[in-house]
Backbone as a printed PyTorch tensor [residue, N CA C, xyz], in Angstrom:
tensor([[[  0.8430,  -1.1810,   0.0000],
         [  0.0000,   0.0000,   0.0000],
         [  0.8890,   1.2450,   0.0000]],

        [[  0.6980,   2.1430,  -0.9520],
         [  1.4680,   3.3910,  -0.9440],
         [  1.0970,   4.2250,   0.2820]],

        [[  2.1310,   4.7770,   0.9160],
         [  1.8800,   5.5960,   2.0950],
         [  2.9080,   6.7050,   2.1840]],

        [[  2.5690,   7.6930,   2.9610],
         [  3.4360,   8.8420,   3.1470],
         [  3.6180,   9.0630,   4.6430]],

        [[  4.8430,   8.8350,   5.1270],
         [  5.1630,   9.0670,   6.5350],
         [  5.8170,  10.4330,   6.6160]],

        [[  5.2600,  11.3050,   7.4730],
         [  5.8920,  12.6110,   7.6320],
         [  5.6810,  13.1500,   9.0340]],

        [[  6.5550,  14.0710,   9.3970],
         [  6.4940,  14.7160,  10.7000],
         [  5.2560,  15.6130,  10.7500]],

        [[  4.5770,  15.5680,  11.8690],
         [  3.4580,  16.4670,  12.1150],
         [  4.0000,  17.6290,  12.9400]],

        [[  4.1200,  18.7820,  12.3120],
         [  4.6360,  19.9670,  13.0000],
         [  3.5630,  20.6700,  13.8190]],

        [[  2.3120,  20.5480,  13.3940],
         [  1.2090,  21.2170,  14.0750],
         [ -0.0160,  20.3180,  14.0290]],

        [[ -0.2840,  19.6360,  15.1360],
         [ -1.3890,  18.6790,  15.1860],
         [ -2.7350,  19.3580,  14.9550]],

        [[ -2.8510,  20.6320,  15.2700],
         [ -4.1250,  21.3200,  15.0920],
         [ -4.5030,  21.4600,  13.6170]],

        [[ -3.5420,  21.2320,  12.7300],
         [ -3.8140,  21.3100,  11.2920],
         [ -4.0320,  19.9400,  10.6510]],

        [[ -4.1220,  18.9030,  11.4860],
         [ -4.2860,  17.5370,  11.0060],
         [ -5.6130,  16.9850,  11.5250]],

        [[ -6.3830,  16.3610,  10.6510],
         [ -7.6470,  15.7570,  11.0660],
         [ -7.3780,  14.3660,  11.6320]],

        [[ -7.3760,  14.2830,  12.9490],
         [ -7.1570,  13.0020,  13.6210],
         [ -8.4600,  12.4060,  14.1380]],

        [[ -9.5850,  13.0160,  13.8010],
         [-10.8730,  12.6190,  14.3790],
         [-11.2260,  11.1560,  14.1170]],

        [[-10.9650,  10.6520,  12.9170],
         [-11.2900,   9.2490,  12.6160],
         [-10.4550,   8.2940,  13.4710]],

        [[ -9.1740,   8.6040,  13.6190],
         [ -8.3240,   7.7430,  14.4390],
         [ -8.7480,   7.7970,  15.9080]],

        [[ -9.0880,   8.9800,  16.3900],
         [ -9.5360,   9.1180,  17.7800],
         [-10.8080,   8.3050,  17.9930]],

        [[-11.7720,   8.4570,  17.1020],
         [-13.0310,   7.7110,  17.1940],
         [-12.7980,   6.2050,  17.1830]],

        [[-12.0010,   5.7680,  16.2310],
         [-11.7260,   4.3380,  16.1010],
         [-11.0280,   3.7970,  17.3410]],

        [[-10.0310,   4.5280,  17.8260],
         [ -9.2830,   4.0580,  18.9960],
         [-10.1880,   3.9870,  20.2270]],

        [[-11.0800,   4.9550,  20.3750],
         [-12.0030,   4.9280,  21.5130],
         [-12.9830,   3.7700,  21.4010]],

        [[-13.4010,   3.4440,  20.1990],
         [-14.2960,   2.2990,  19.9910],
         [-13.6030,   0.9960,  20.3930]],

        [[-12.2760,   0.9800,  20.3000],
         [-11.5020,  -0.1970,  20.7160],
         [-11.1680,  -0.1620,  22.2100]],

        [[-11.5570,   0.9190,  22.8750],
         [-11.3130,   1.0250,  24.3130],
         [-10.0430,   1.7730,  24.6870]],

        [[ -9.4210,   2.4240,  23.7340],
         [ -8.1910,   3.1760,  24.0020],
         [ -8.5110,   4.6660,  24.1060]],

        [[ -7.9340,   5.3070,  25.1190],
         [ -8.1620,   6.7350,  25.3260],
         [ -6.9430,   7.5850,  25.0020]],

        [[ -5.8380,   6.9590,  24.6160],
         [ -4.6000,   7.7140,  24.4820],
         [ -4.5730,   8.6830,  23.3050]],

        [[ -5.3530,   8.4450,  22.2580],
         [ -5.3820,   9.4300,  21.1690],
         [ -6.2170,  10.6490,  21.5520]],

        [[ -7.2570,  10.4390,  22.3440],
         [ -8.0030,  11.5830,  22.8750],
         [ -7.0710,  12.4220,  23.7480]],

        [[ -6.2400,  11.7510,  24.5620],
         [ -5.2670,  12.4800,  25.3940],
         [ -4.2510,  13.2180,  24.5290]],

        [[ -3.8450,  12.6030,  23.4120],
         [ -2.9260,  13.2760,  22.4860],
         [ -3.4990,  14.6230,  22.0770]],

        [[ -4.7540,  14.6380,  21.6360],
         [ -5.4010,  15.8630,  21.1750],
         [ -5.5610,  16.8600,  22.3220]],

        [[ -6.0560,  16.3770,  23.4490],
         [ -6.2740,  17.2530,  24.6070],
         [ -4.9630,  17.8750,  25.0910]],

        [[ -3.9440,  17.0580,  25.2330],
         [ -2.6590,  17.5670,  25.7170],
         [ -1.9960,  18.4910,  24.7020]],

        [[ -2.1940,  18.2310,  23.4360],
         [ -1.6520,  19.1260,  22.4140],
         [ -2.3530,  20.4770,  22.5010]],

        [[ -3.6770,  20.4380,  22.6200],
         [ -4.4510,  21.6880,  22.6810],
         [ -4.1350,  22.5030,  23.9250]],

        [[ -3.9340,  21.8350,  25.0800],
         [ -3.6610,  22.5980,  26.3020],
         [ -2.1660,  22.8720,  26.5110]],

        [[ -1.3350,  22.3820,  25.5950],
         [  0.0980,  22.6600,  25.6520],
         [  0.8930,  21.7380,  26.5550]],

        [[  0.2400,  20.7520,  27.1600],
         [  0.9200,  19.8150,  28.0510],
         [  1.9650,  18.9820,  27.3180]],

        [[  1.6220,  18.5510,  26.1000],
         [  2.5540,  17.7500,  25.3070],
         [  2.3710,  18.1000,  23.8340]],

        [[  3.3130,  18.8610,  23.3160],
         [  3.2610,  19.2610,  21.9060],
         [  4.4400,  18.6920,  21.1100]],

        [[  5.1560,  17.7440,  21.6960],
         [  6.2540,  17.0620,  21.0150],
         [  7.2750,  18.0650,  20.4720]],

        [[  7.5720,  19.0900,  21.2640],
         [  8.4680,  20.1440,  20.7780],
         [  9.7300,  20.3200,  21.6180]],

        [[  9.9570,  19.4370,  22.5800],
         [ 11.2050,  19.5070,  23.3380],
         [ 12.3170,  18.8470,  22.5340]],

        [[ 13.5440,  19.0660,  22.9290],
         [ 14.6930,  18.5070,  22.2170],
         [ 14.5470,  16.9940,  22.0710]],

        [[ 14.6570,  16.5090,  20.8500],
         [ 14.5830,  15.0820,  20.5650],
         [ 13.1820,  14.5490,  20.3670]],

        [[ 12.1650,  15.3670,  20.5880],
         [ 10.7940,  14.8890,  20.4570],
         [ 10.2750,  15.0770,  19.0370]],

        [[  9.3510,  14.2050,  18.6510],
         [  8.8000,  14.2530,  17.2980],
         [  7.4480,  13.5330,  17.2860]],

        [[  6.5830,  13.9650,  16.3890],
         [  5.3060,  13.2960,  16.1650],
         [  5.1810,  13.0310,  14.6680]],

        [[  4.8910,  11.7820,  14.3090],
         [  4.7550,  11.3860,  12.9100],
         [  3.3200,  10.9680,  12.6060]],

        [[  2.9310,  11.1480,  11.3680],
         [  1.6780,  10.6220,  10.8640],
         [  1.9430,   9.8210,   9.6040]],

        [[  1.0390,   8.9130,   9.3040],
         [  1.1100,   8.1300,   8.0710],
         [ -0.2040,   8.3360,   7.3280]],

        [[ -0.0980,   8.7510,   6.0820],
         [ -1.2650,   8.9650,   5.2290],
         [ -1.2600,   7.9420,   4.1050]],

        [[ -2.4450,   7.4290,   3.7800],
         [ -2.5460,   6.4700,   2.6800],
         [ -2.6330,   7.2090,   1.3490]],

        [[ -2.8060,   6.4590,   0.2820],
         [ -2.8140,   7.0260,  -1.0760],
         [ -3.9860,   7.9770,  -1.3150]],

        [[ -5.0210,   7.9120,  -0.4650],
         [ -6.1640,   8.8190,  -0.6240],
         [ -6.0090,  10.0870,   0.2170]],

        [[ -4.9480,  10.1440,   1.0150],
         [ -4.7310,  11.2930,   1.8840],
         [ -5.3310,  11.1400,   3.2680]],

        [[ -5.8090,   9.9290,   3.5920],
         [ -6.3810,   9.6800,   4.9180],
         [ -5.2720,   9.3420,   5.9080]],

        [[ -5.3310,   9.9570,   7.0830],
         [ -4.3980,   9.6300,   8.1610],
         [ -4.7550,   8.2440,   8.6840]],

        [[ -3.8050,   7.2990,   8.6000],
         [ -4.0820,   5.9240,   8.9980],
         [ -3.2320,   5.4540,  10.1760]],

        [[ -2.2570,   6.2690,  10.5820],
         [ -1.4140,   5.8900,  11.7090],
         [ -0.7520,   7.1340,  12.2810]],

        [[ -0.3940,   7.0300,  13.5520],
         [  0.2520,   8.1550,  14.2240],
         [  1.1350,   7.5980,  15.3260]],

        [[  2.1750,   8.3070,  15.6560],
         [  3.0400,   7.8970,  16.7500],
         [  4.0980,   8.9440,  17.0070]],

        [[  4.4950,   9.0580,  18.2550],
         [  5.4710,  10.0720,  18.6000],
         [  6.5080,   9.5990,  19.5820]],

        [[  7.4220,  10.4970,  19.8510],
         [  8.5360,  10.2300,  20.7440],
         [  8.7150,  11.4340,  21.6490]],

        [[  8.6990,  11.1740,  22.9560],
         [  8.9400,  12.2050,  23.9690],
         [ 10.1520,  11.8340,  24.7970]],

        [[ 10.6880,  12.8160,  25.4790],
         [ 11.6290,  12.5140,  26.5570],
         [ 10.8000,  11.7810,  27.6050]],

        [[ 11.3460,  10.7330,  28.2010],
         [ 10.5620,   9.9430,  29.1480],
         [ 10.3660,  10.7140,  30.4500]],

        [[  9.1280,  11.1210,  30.7410],
         [  8.8920,  11.8980,  31.9550],
         [  8.9780,  11.0670,  33.2400]],

        [[  9.0250,   9.7440,  33.1090],
         [  9.0390,   8.8720,  34.2790],
         [ 10.4350,   8.3970,  34.6510]],

        [[ 11.4270,   8.7300,  33.8510],
         [ 12.7810,   8.2260,  34.0850],
         [ 13.6850,   9.3160,  34.6460]],

        [[ 14.5180,   8.9080,  35.5880],
         [ 15.5410,   9.8130,  36.1270],
         [ 16.8080,   9.7600,  35.2840]],

        [[ 16.9170,   8.7330,  34.4480],
         [ 18.1040,   8.5780,  33.6050],
         [ 18.0200,   9.5280,  32.4120]],

        [[ 19.1610,  10.0380,  32.0060],
         [ 19.1620,  10.8570,  30.7860],
         [ 19.2400,   9.9250,  29.5780]],

        [[ 18.8270,  10.4190,  28.4380],
         [ 18.9180,   9.6360,  27.2080],
         [ 17.8270,   8.6130,  27.0180]],

        [[ 16.7180,   8.7580,  27.7610],
         [ 15.6130,   7.8110,  27.6220],
         [ 14.4390,   8.5170,  26.9510]],

        [[ 14.0130,   7.9600,  25.8380],
         [ 12.8420,   8.4640,  25.1400],
         [ 11.6710,   7.5320,  25.3740]],

        [[ 10.4670,   8.0420,  25.1760],
         [  9.2570,   7.2330,  25.3600],
         [  8.4190,   7.2950,  24.0940]],

        [[  8.1270,   6.1280,  23.5590],
         [  7.2130,   6.0340,  22.4200],
         [  5.8220,   6.3580,  22.9360]],

        [[  5.1480,   7.3110,  22.2690],
         [  3.8470,   7.7710,  22.7510],
         [  2.8160,   7.7880,  21.6420]],

        [[  1.5770,   7.5290,  22.0320],
         [  0.4100,   7.7170,  21.1710],
         [  0.5390,   6.9840,  19.8380]],

        [[  1.0680,   5.7780,  19.8910],
         [  1.3240,   4.9640,  18.7000],
         [  0.0560,   4.1880,  18.3770]],

        [[ -0.5260,   4.4580,  17.2230],
         [ -1.7870,   3.8190,  16.8520],
         [ -1.8520,   3.6360,  15.3410]],

        [[ -2.2770,   2.4430,  14.9370],
         [ -2.4510,   2.1040,  13.5300],
         [ -3.9320,   1.7790,  13.3200]],

        [[ -4.5430,   2.3980,  12.3300],
         [ -5.9450,   2.1500,  12.0380],
         [ -6.1700,   0.6630,  11.7660]],

        [[ -7.2650,   0.1480,  12.3060],
         [ -7.5380,  -1.2880,  12.2010],
         [ -7.5580,  -1.7790,  10.7510]],

        [[ -8.0760,  -0.9840,   9.8380],
         [ -8.2130,  -1.4680,   8.4540],
         [ -6.8820,  -1.5480,   7.6910]],

        [[ -5.7980,  -1.0520,   8.2800],
         [ -4.4930,  -1.1620,   7.6120],
         [ -3.4770,  -1.9460,   8.4440]],

        [[ -3.9200,  -2.5460,   9.5230],
         [ -2.9970,  -3.3460,  10.3430],
         [ -2.5540,  -4.5870,   9.5760]],

        [[ -1.3960,  -5.0910,   9.9720],
         [ -0.8050,  -6.3000,   9.3960],
         [ -0.3900,  -6.1000,   7.9390]],

        [[ -0.1100,  -4.8360,   7.5880],
         [  0.3650,  -4.5250,   6.2420],
         [  1.7640,  -3.8870,   6.2780]],

        [[  2.3840,  -3.8750,   7.4510],
         [  3.7330,  -3.3310,   7.5720],
         [  3.8110,  -1.8480,   7.8970]],

        [[  2.6740,  -1.1900,   7.9820],
         [  2.6770,   0.2490,   8.2450],
         [  3.1980,   0.5550,   9.6470]],

        [[  2.7550,  -0.2050,  10.6350],
         [  3.2230,   0.0000,  12.0030],
         [  4.7260,  -0.1840,  12.1240]],

        [[  5.2340,  -1.2200,  11.4850],
         [  6.6750,  -1.4740,  11.5160],
         [  7.4430,  -0.3390,  10.8510]],

        [[  6.9560,   0.1310,   9.7080],
         [  7.6400,   1.2320,   9.0230],
         [  7.6060,   2.5100,   9.8470]],

        [[  6.4710,   2.7870,  10.4620],
         [  6.3710,   3.9700,  11.3080],
         [  7.2930,   3.8370,  12.5170]],

        [[  7.2800,   2.6890,  13.1570],
         [  8.1500,   2.4730,  14.3140],
         [  9.6170,   2.6310,  13.9230]],

        [[ 10.0120,   2.0510,  12.8040],
         [ 11.4040,   2.1540,  12.3590],
         [ 11.7940,   3.6090,  12.0800]],

        [[ 10.8800,   4.3860,  11.5300],
         [ 11.1420,   5.8080,  11.2800],
         [ 11.3390,   6.5590,  12.5960]],

        [[ 10.5020,   6.2590,  13.5770],
         [ 10.6270,   6.8970,  14.8920],
         [ 11.9350,   6.4940,  15.5600]],

        [[ 12.2780,   5.2120,  15.4960],
         [ 13.5300,   4.7530,  16.1110],
         [ 14.7470,   5.3460,  15.4080]],

        [[ 14.6770,   5.4510,  14.0950],
         [ 15.7690,   6.0590,  13.3340],
         [ 15.9790,   7.5080,  13.7800]],

        [[ 14.8950,   8.2400,  13.9200],
         [ 14.9770,   9.6150,  14.4160],
         [ 15.5070,   9.6270,  15.8570]],

        [[ 14.9670,   8.7500,  16.6840],
         [ 15.3340,   8.7080,  18.0950],
         [ 16.7820,   8.3660,  18.3480]],

        [[ 17.3920,   7.6300,  17.4360],
         [ 18.7840,   7.2160,  17.5900],
         [ 19.7330,   8.4090,  17.7200]],

        [[ 19.3490,   9.5360,  17.1240],
         [ 20.1780,  10.7440,  17.2170],
         [ 19.9480,  11.5240,  18.5080]],

        [[ 18.9690,  11.1150,  19.3050],
         [ 18.6020,  11.8860,  20.4910],
         [ 18.5780,  11.0880,  21.7870]],

        [[ 18.4200,   9.7790,  21.6870],
         [ 18.2530,   8.9460,  22.8760],
         [ 19.1000,   7.6860,  22.7750]],

        [[ 19.4170,   7.1100,  23.9450],
         [ 20.1320,   5.8380,  24.0100],
         [ 19.1700,   4.6610,  24.1020]],

        [[ 17.9950,   4.9510,  24.6210],
         [ 17.0220,   3.8980,  24.8900],
         [ 15.6180,   4.4730,  24.6800]],

        [[ 14.7240,   3.6300,  24.1810],
         [ 13.3200,   4.0040,  24.0270],
         [ 12.4920,   3.0210,  24.8410]],

        [[ 11.5440,   3.5490,  25.6070],
         [ 10.6340,   2.7070,  26.3810],
         [  9.2100,   2.9560,  25.9100]],

        [[  8.3540,   2.0130,  26.2220],
         [  6.9230,   2.1340,  25.9130],
         [  6.1690,   1.3250,  26.9570]],

        [[  4.9320,   1.7160,  27.1960],
         [  4.0930,   0.9590,  28.1210],
         [  2.8470,   0.5020,  27.3660]],

        [[  2.5770,  -0.7830,  27.4530],
         [  1.3530,  -1.3320,  26.8670],
         [  0.8800,  -2.4970,  27.7240]],

        [[ -0.4170,  -2.7260,  27.6970],
         [ -0.9560,  -3.9160,  28.3450],
         [ -1.7100,  -4.7760,  27.3380]],

        [[ -1.5170,  -4.4680,  26.0600],
         [ -2.1510,  -5.2110,  24.9830],
         [ -1.2520,  -6.3570,  24.5330]],

        [[ -1.8250,  -7.5520,  24.4290],
         [ -1.0200,  -8.6970,  23.9810],
         [ -0.5920,  -8.5390,  22.5220]],

        [[ -1.4350,  -7.9230,  21.6940],
         [ -1.0630,  -7.6900,  20.2920],
         [  0.0980,  -6.7020,  20.2070]],

        [[  0.0440,  -5.6360,  21.0200],
         [  1.1400,  -4.6590,  21.0310],
         [  2.4100,  -5.2930,  21.5860]],

        [[  2.2760,  -6.1300,  22.5970],
         [  3.4300,  -6.8350,  23.1490],
         [  4.1210,  -7.6430,  22.0550]],

        [[  3.3560,  -8.3960,  21.2820],
         [  3.9270,  -9.1980,  20.1980],
         [  4.5740,  -8.2970,  19.1440]],

        [[  3.9290,  -7.1950,  18.8230],
         [  4.4670,  -6.2510,  17.8410],
         [  5.8130,  -5.6850,  18.3080]],

        [[  5.8730,  -5.2040,  19.5410],
         [  7.1250,  -4.6100,  20.0310],
         [  8.2370,  -5.6530,  20.1300]],

        [[  7.9130,  -6.8380,  20.5820],
         [  8.9260,  -7.9110,  20.6490],
         [  9.4390,  -8.2590,  19.2530]],

        [[  8.5380,  -8.3300,  18.2770],
         [  8.9390,  -8.6480,  16.9020],
         [  9.8170,  -7.5520,  16.3050]],

        [[  9.7590,  -6.3660,  16.8840],
         [ 10.5490,  -5.2450,  16.3870],
         [ 11.7420,  -4.9130,  17.2740]],

        [[ 12.1910,  -5.8980,  18.0470],
         [ 13.4520,  -5.7610,  18.7710],
         [ 13.3690,  -5.2520,  20.1920]],

        [[ 12.1720,  -5.0100,  20.7060],
         [ 12.0210,  -4.5520,  22.0880],
         [ 12.0910,  -5.7370,  23.0440]],

        [[ 12.6120,  -5.4810,  24.2380],
         [ 12.5920,  -6.4600,  25.3200],
         [ 11.4240,  -6.1170,  26.2340]],

        [[ 10.8770,  -7.1350,  26.8850],
         [  9.7020,  -6.9160,  27.7360],
         [  9.9970,  -7.3060,  29.1740]],

        [[  8.9900,  -7.1440,  30.0010],
         [  9.0520,  -7.5310,  31.4120],
         [ 10.1980,  -6.8300,  32.1370]],

        [[ 10.1530,  -5.5140,  32.1360],
         [ 11.2130,  -4.7320,  32.7500],
         [ 11.0790,  -4.6280,  34.2580]],

        [[  9.9210,  -4.9770,  34.7830],
         [  9.6950,  -4.8420,  36.2100],
         [  9.5430,  -3.3880,  36.6240]],

        [[  9.1840,  -2.5430,  35.6850],
         [  8.9940,  -1.1200,  35.9570],
         [  7.5050,  -0.8010,  35.7890]],

        [[  6.9230,  -0.0150,  36.6940],
         [  5.4920,   0.2740,  36.5780],
         [  5.1370,   1.1720,  35.3920]],

        [[  6.0790,   1.9560,  34.9220],
         [  5.7800,   2.9360,  33.8760],
         [  6.2420,   2.5310,  32.4810]],

        [[  6.8600,   1.3650,  32.3480],
         [  7.3110,   0.9060,  31.0330],
         [  7.2380,  -0.6170,  30.9820]],

        [[  6.7060,  -1.1320,  29.9000],
         [  6.6040,  -2.5840,  29.7520],
         [  7.6440,  -3.1380,  28.7790]],

        [[  8.1860,  -2.2800,  27.9030],
         [  9.1360,  -2.7070,  26.8800],
         [ 10.1880,  -1.6270,  26.6720]],

        [[ 11.3650,  -2.0550,  26.2280],
         [ 12.4100,  -1.0830,  25.8940],
         [ 13.2990,  -1.6280,  24.7830]],

        [[ 13.9860,  -0.6990,  24.1360],
         [ 14.9770,  -1.0570,  23.1330],
         [ 16.1570,  -0.1020,  23.2990]],

        [[ 17.3530,  -0.6510,  23.1860],
         [ 18.5670,   0.1480,  23.2350],
         [ 18.9150,   0.5540,  21.8120]],

        [[ 19.2390,   1.8240,  21.6250],
         [ 19.4390,   2.3450,  20.2710],
         [ 20.8930,   2.4050,  19.8230]],

        [[ 21.8000,   1.8200,  20.5460],
         [ 23.1860,   1.8520,  20.0950],
         [ 23.5300,   0.6700,  19.2020]],

        [[ 22.5220,  -0.0040,  18.7150],
         [ 22.7630,  -1.1370,  17.8220],
         [ 22.2420,  -0.8040,  16.4300]],

        [[ 22.5390,  -1.6380,  15.4890],
         [ 22.1130,  -1.4450,  14.1030],
         [ 20.6300,  -1.7700,  13.9890]],

        [[ 19.8010,  -0.7440,  13.7870],
         [ 18.3560,  -0.9450,  13.7170],
         [ 17.9170,  -1.7370,  12.4920]],

        [[ 18.7690,  -1.8370,  11.4980],
         [ 18.3790,  -2.5730,  10.2940],
         [ 18.2250,  -4.0670,  10.5940]],

        [[ 18.7440,  -4.5160,  11.7330],
         [ 18.6590,  -5.9330,  12.0620],
         [ 17.4980,  -6.2430,  12.9950]],

        [[ 16.7310,  -5.2330,  13.4110],
         [ 15.6390,  -5.5200,  14.3380],
         [ 14.4490,  -6.1080,  13.6000]],

        [[ 13.6420,  -5.3330,  12.9830],
         [ 12.4290,  -5.8630,  12.3260],
         [ 12.7180,  -6.2190,  10.8730]],

        [[ 12.2360,  -7.3380,  10.4800],
         [ 12.3910,  -7.7720,   9.0740],
         [ 11.0470,  -7.8080,   8.4240]]])
């Protein structure tokens, strides 16, 4: 499927309503928080090393989103947190999530030593493990992590 992955510089200029609706129908509230926090200035992905990406399909529809923040829960420097990562159900299992994740990790490699993420979804757990993340960290605020000082081309195939 042809797609266009690009940085979202201003979320207020992007129609994320379909993704928010879909994610809420699946029981996820994190995309609603993305919009709310962006609007109130709590998290605009504008600190050093932070980025927010979107993926648009060939029709121009936003089908995936994901970002990278400095990890607010870590005392260690050089830790980034994968945030608000969501792939529309109708395009899952087509490689879009992997491509988006690889783009975020590639960007993050210049800013962080390690990326963490928290999920309680078994499907997300399998996805992150398949893409080189380790799980079961014993940390309440992160369920998976990946160290970025290795060659990312060898993680997801």
